[in-house]
KEVEXPA-361064 format. One record per residue (C-alpha): residue number from 0; x, y, z. Coordinates in steps of 0.25 Angstrom, whole numbers, plus 2048, in hexadecimal, padded with zeros to 3 digits. Layout:
N
NUM,X,Y,Z;
...
//
This chain:
350
0,9A7,B00,EC7;
1,9B2,B0A,ECA;
2,9B9,AFF,ED2;
3,9B8,AF5,EC7;
4,9BE,B00,EBD;
5,9C9,B02,EC7;
6,9CC,AF3,EC8;
7,9CC,AF2,EB9;
8,9D5,AFE,EB8;
9,9DE,AF8,EC3;
10,9DF,AEA,EBC;
11,9E2,AF1,EAF;
12,9ED,AF9,EB5;
13,9F3,AEC,EBB;
14,9F2,AE5,EAE;
15,9FA,AF1,EA7;
16,A04,AF0,EB2;
17,A06,AE1,EB0;
18,A07,AE3,EA1;
19,A11,AEE,EA3;
20,A1A,AE7,EAD;
21,A21,ADE,EA3;
22,A25,AE9,E9A;
23,A2A,AF1,EA6;
24,A31,AE5,EAB;
25,A38,AE4,E9E;
26,A3B,AF3,E9D;
27,A42,AF2,EAB;
28,A48,AE4,EAA;
29,A56,AE0,EAF;
30,A5D,AD6,EA7;
31,A6B,AD0,EA9;
32,A76,ACC,E9F;
33,A80,AC3,EA6;
34,A8C,ABE,E9E;
35,A96,AB4,EA1;
36,AA4,AB8,EA0;
37,AAE,AC3,E9B;
38,AB7,ABA,E94;
39,AB1,ABF,E87;
40,AAE,ACE,E85;
41,AA1,ACB,E7D;
42,A98,ACC,E89;
43,A9C,ADB,E8D;
44,A9F,ADF,E7E;
45,A93,AD8,E77;
46,A89,AD0,E7F;
47,A85,ADA,E8A;
48,A85,AE6,E81;
49,A7D,ADF,E77;
50,A73,ADA,E81;
51,A72,AE8,E88;
52,A70,AEF,E7B;
53,A65,AE6,E77;
54,A5E,AE7,E85;
55,A5F,AF6,E84;
56,A56,AF5,E77;
57,A4D,AEA,E7C;
58,A4B,AEF,E8A;
59,A51,AFD,E8C;
60,A4D,AFD,E9B;
61,A52,AF0,E9F;
62,A5E,AEF,EA8;
63,A69,AE6,EA3;
64,A73,AE0,EAD;
65,A80,ADA,EA7;
66,A8A,AD1,EAF;
67,A96,AC8,EAA;
68,A9A,ABD,EB3;
69,AA8,ABC,EAE;
70,AA7,AAC,EAD;
71,AA3,AAB,EBC;
72,A97,AA2,EBE;
73,A95,AA7,ECC;
74,A96,AB5,EC8;
75,A8C,AB3,EBD;
76,A82,AAD,EC7;
77,A84,AB9,ED0;
78,A81,AC2,EC5;
79,A75,ABA,EC1;
80,A6F,ABB,ECF;
81,A73,ACA,ECF;
82,A6B,ACE,EC3;
83,A5F,AC6,EC7;
84,A60,ACE,ED5;
85,A60,ADB,ECC;
86,A53,AD7,EC5;
87,A58,AD1,EB8;
88,A4C,ACA,EB1;
89,A54,AC5,EA6;
90,A63,ABF,EA7;
91,A6B,ABD,E9A;
92,A75,AB3,E9F;
93,A82,AAE,E98;
94,A86,AA4,EA2;
95,A94,AA2,EA7;
96,A91,A93,EAA;
97,A85,A8E,EA2;
98,A82,A83,EAC;
99,A83,A8C,EB8;
100,A79,A96,EB1;
101,A6E,A8C,EB3;
102,A6D,A90,EC1;
103,A6C,A9E,EBD;
104,A60,A9B,EB4;
105,A59,A94,EBF;
106,A5B,AA0,EC8;
107,A56,AA9,EBE;
108,A49,AA1,EBC;
109,A46,AA2,ECB;
110,A47,AB1,ECA;
111,A3E,AB2,EBD;
112,A4B,AB7,EB5;
113,A4D,AB3,EA7;
114,A5B,AAE,EA2;
115,A60,AAF,E94;
116,A6C,AA6,E92;
117,A76,AAE,E89;
118,A80,AA8,E80;
119,A83,A9C,E8A;
120,A77,A93,E8C;
121,A72,A8D,E9A;
122,A70,A7F,E97;
123,A6B,A79,EA4;
124,A5F,A83,EA7;
125,A59,A8A,E9B;
126,A5A,A99,E9B;
127,A4E,AA1,E96;
128,A55,AA3,E89;
129,A63,AA2,E83;
130,A69,AAB,E78;
131,A77,AA8,E72;
132,A7E,AA5,E65;
133,A7E,A96,E61;
134,A8A,A91,E69;
135,A8A,A83,E64;
136,A89,A89,E56;
137,A95,A92,E59;
138,A9E,A86,E5E;
139,A9A,A7F,E51;
140,A9D,A8B,E48;
141,AAA,A8F,E4D;
142,AAF,A80,E4D;
143,AAA,A7D,E40;
144,AB0,A8A,E3A;
145,ABD,A85,E3F;
146,ABB,A77,E3A;
147,AB8,A7C,E2C;
148,AC4,A86,E2C;
149,ACE,A7B,E30;
150,AC8,A72,E25;
151,AC9,A7D,E1B;
152,AD8,A7F,E1F;
153,ADB,A71,E1D;
154,ADD,A6D,E2B;
155,ADE,A5E,E2B;
156,AD3,A55,E31;
157,AD6,A51,E3F;
158,ADD,A5E,E43;
159,ADB,A63,E51;
160,AD4,A6F,E57;
161,AD2,A74,E65;
162,AC4,A77,E6B;
163,AC3,A82,E75;
164,AB5,A83,E7B;
165,AAF,A8E,E84;
166,AAC,A8D,E93;
167,AA7,A80,E99;
168,A9C,A87,EA1;
169,A96,A8E,E95;
170,A8B,A86,E8E;
171,A8D,A8F,E81;
172,A9C,A8A,E81;
173,A97,A7C,E81;
174,A8E,A7F,E75;
175,A99,A85,E6E;
176,AA2,A79,E71;
177,A97,A70,E6C;
178,A97,A77,E5F;
179,AA6,A77,E5E;
180,AA5,A68,E61;
181,A9B,A65,E56;
182,AA4,A6C,E4B;
183,AB1,A66,E50;
184,AAC,A58,E52;
185,AA7,A57,E44;
186,AB3,A5D,E3E;
187,AC0,A56,E39;
188,AC8,A5C,E44;
189,ACB,A58,E52;
190,ACA,A5F,E5F;
191,AD8,A5E,E66;
192,AD3,A64,E73;
193,AC7,A6C,E79;
194,AC6,A76,E85;
195,ABA,A7C,E8C;
196,ABF,A8A,E90;
197,ABB,A8F,E9E;
198,AB3,A9C,E9E;
199,AB7,A9D,E8F;
200,AC4,AA3,E94;
201,ACE,AA6,E88;
202,ADA,AA4,E91;
203,AD6,A96,E95;
204,AD3,A93,E86;
205,AE1,A98,E83;
206,AE8,A90,E8E;
207,AE1,A83,E89;
208,AE4,A86,E7A;
209,AF3,A88,E7E;
210,AF3,A7B,E84;
211,AED,A74,E78;
212,AF7,A7B,E6F;
213,B02,A75,E77;
214,AFB,A68,E76;
215,AF7,A67,E68;
216,AFF,A71,E60;
217,AFD,A72,E51;
218,AF2,A67,E52;
219,AE9,A73,E55;
220,AE3,A77,E48;
221,AD7,A7F,E4E;
222,AD0,A84,E5B;
223,AC2,A85,E5D;
224,AC0,A8F,E68;
225,AB2,A92,E6D;
226,AB3,AA1,E6E;
227,ABC,AAC,E6B;
228,AC2,AAD,E79;
229,AC7,A9E,E79;
230,ACB,AA0,E6A;
231,AD4,AAC,E6E;
232,ADA,AA3,E79;
233,ADD,A98,E70;
234,AE3,AA2,E65;
235,AEC,AA8,E70;
236,AF1,A9A,E74;
237,AF4,A97,E66;
238,AFC,AA4,E64;
239,B03,AA2,E71;
240,B08,A94,E6C;
241,B0D,A9A,E5F;
242,B03,A92,E57;
243,B03,A98,E49;
244,AFA,A98,E41;
245,AEF,A98,E4C;
246,AE5,A8D,E49;
247,AD7,A92,E46;
248,ACF,A95,E53;
249,AC0,A97,E55;
250,AB9,AA1,E5E;
251,AAB,AA6,E61;
252,AA6,AB4,E65;
253,AAD,ABD,E5A;
254,AB4,AC6,E65;
255,ABD,AD1,E60;
256,AC9,AC9,E64;
257,AC5,ABD,E5C;
258,AC1,AC5,E50;
259,ACF,ACB,E50;
260,AD5,ABD,E51;
261,ACD,AB8,E45;
262,AD1,AC4,E3D;
263,AE0,AC1,E41;
264,ADE,AB2,E3D;
265,AE0,AAD,E4B;
266,AD2,AA9,E4E;
267,ACA,AA1,E43;
268,ABB,AA4,E47;
269,AB2,AAA,E51;
270,AA3,AAB,E52;
271,A9B,AB8,E50;
272,A90,AB8,E5A;
273,A8D,AC7,E5E;
274,A8A,AC6,E6C;
275,A80,AD2,E6A;
276,A77,AC8,E62;
277,A75,ABF,E6E;
278,A74,ACB,E78;
279,A69,AD1,E70;
280,A62,AC4,E6F;
281,A63,AC2,E7F;
282,A5D,AD1,E80;
283,A51,ACD,E77;
284,A4E,AC1,E7F;
285,A50,AC9,E8C;
286,A46,AD3,E87;
287,A3C,AC8,E83;
288,A3D,AC2,E91;
289,A3B,AD0,E97;
290,A2E,AD2,E8F;
291,A29,AC4,E94;
292,A2B,ABE,E86;
293,A31,AB1,E83;
294,A3D,AB3,E79;
295,A3C,AAA,E6D;
296,A46,A9E,E6D;
297,A4E,A9C,E60;
298,A53,A8F,E65;
299,A54,A87,E72;
300,A61,A83,E79;
301,A62,A7C,E87;
302,A53,A7D,E88;
303,A54,A8C,E87;
304,A4E,A95,E7C;
305,A59,A9B,E75;
306,A5E,AA4,E69;
307,A6C,AA0,E63;
308,A72,AA8,E59;
309,A7B,AA3,E4E;
310,A89,AA9,E4D;
311,A93,AAB,E42;
312,AA1,AA5,E41;
313,AAC,AAF,E3E;
314,AB9,AAD,E37;
315,AC2,AB6,E2F;
316,ABA,AB3,E23;
317,AAD,ABA,E28;
318,AB2,AC2,E33;
319,AB0,ACF,E2C;
320,AA1,ACB,E27;
321,A9D,AC5,E35;
322,AA4,ACF,E3F;
323,AA7,ADC,E38;
324,A9C,ADE,E2D;
325,A91,ADA,E37;
326,A96,AE4,E41;
327,A99,ADB,E4C;
328,AA7,AE1,E4E;
329,AAD,AED,E48;
330,ABA,AEC,E40;
331,AC1,AF7,E49;
332,ABE,AEF,E55;
333,AC5,AE2,E50;
334,ACF,AE6,E45;
335,AD8,AED,E4F;
336,AE7,AED,E4F;
337,AED,AE0,E4A;
338,AE0,ADB,E44;
339,ADE,AE7,E3A;
340,AE6,AE1,E2F;
341,ADF,AD4,E30;
342,AD2,ADB,E30;
343,AD5,AE2,E23;
344,AD9,AD5,E1D;
345,ACB,ACF,E20;
346,AC4,ADC,E1B;
347,ABF,AE0,E29;
348,AC8,AED,E28;
349,ACA,AF5,E1B;
//
């Protein structure tokens, strides 16, 4: 009888240990946050800090590894393999090359590691989850905003615009391009020329835009640029060529530099999409996976359960309400030096 009691006690102990194991695994888990490039400052300034802060709340004892591949596909693969070797059970991946990332997802599957695609989708092999802003919606919104502005300004039908897309290896850039196309193709304006910017590099966008300015001159009545970096490159090319006034240029990301260009009147719009929003969502999905749960899918993209956030278009008309009144940026960080007077004119500064 004593032997039976001892056996039952032992089994109860094993059961308790088994139940405790997932919680212990979560408490001590290692997760990785792998970002694609340093062309944009957002990853170090917003995405990673947002993810780390959220993870510190959701899993205080988790170890978070951060790596940036600096637009190098091979380096990102090395980093991916390295964090698996360090015991990462969840990898949040913003791929340098969306096609090449398919192989990384397959590697993770073979190691029982979850992959959360972040910002840029992985079309060829479904990740375990995808979190992002609605990239196709972003493309449509910035282009439609420009189309409406040109129409309101009395720009004649048939006038020409340039289209500067993002990196050809970035599936999110392809979605943004599709959104831009949907707005421009249904508009009364024509696309003079179009460019896919390698690595989203602003100098490459600037170089291409300079060539188009020489080619088309004052036929260019607007430029749809897929993000603030390529917009800044286009604006620099226009200014270097002595174009005055600068035609309206779109953007995306609401970087401080872009907000300053909007305030000064050199850039027409951008997209407010606080990276911390997506970073927190990625952290919440990570925490759910660590608990052995299946995160709720708000939608599906590329056969991947997904959550896509809807961003806001920002122009001079609503920059105070969308950026400063909501606390996304502080006036003292944006309205510096030469921008202070324009900030006062817009009511951002007293």
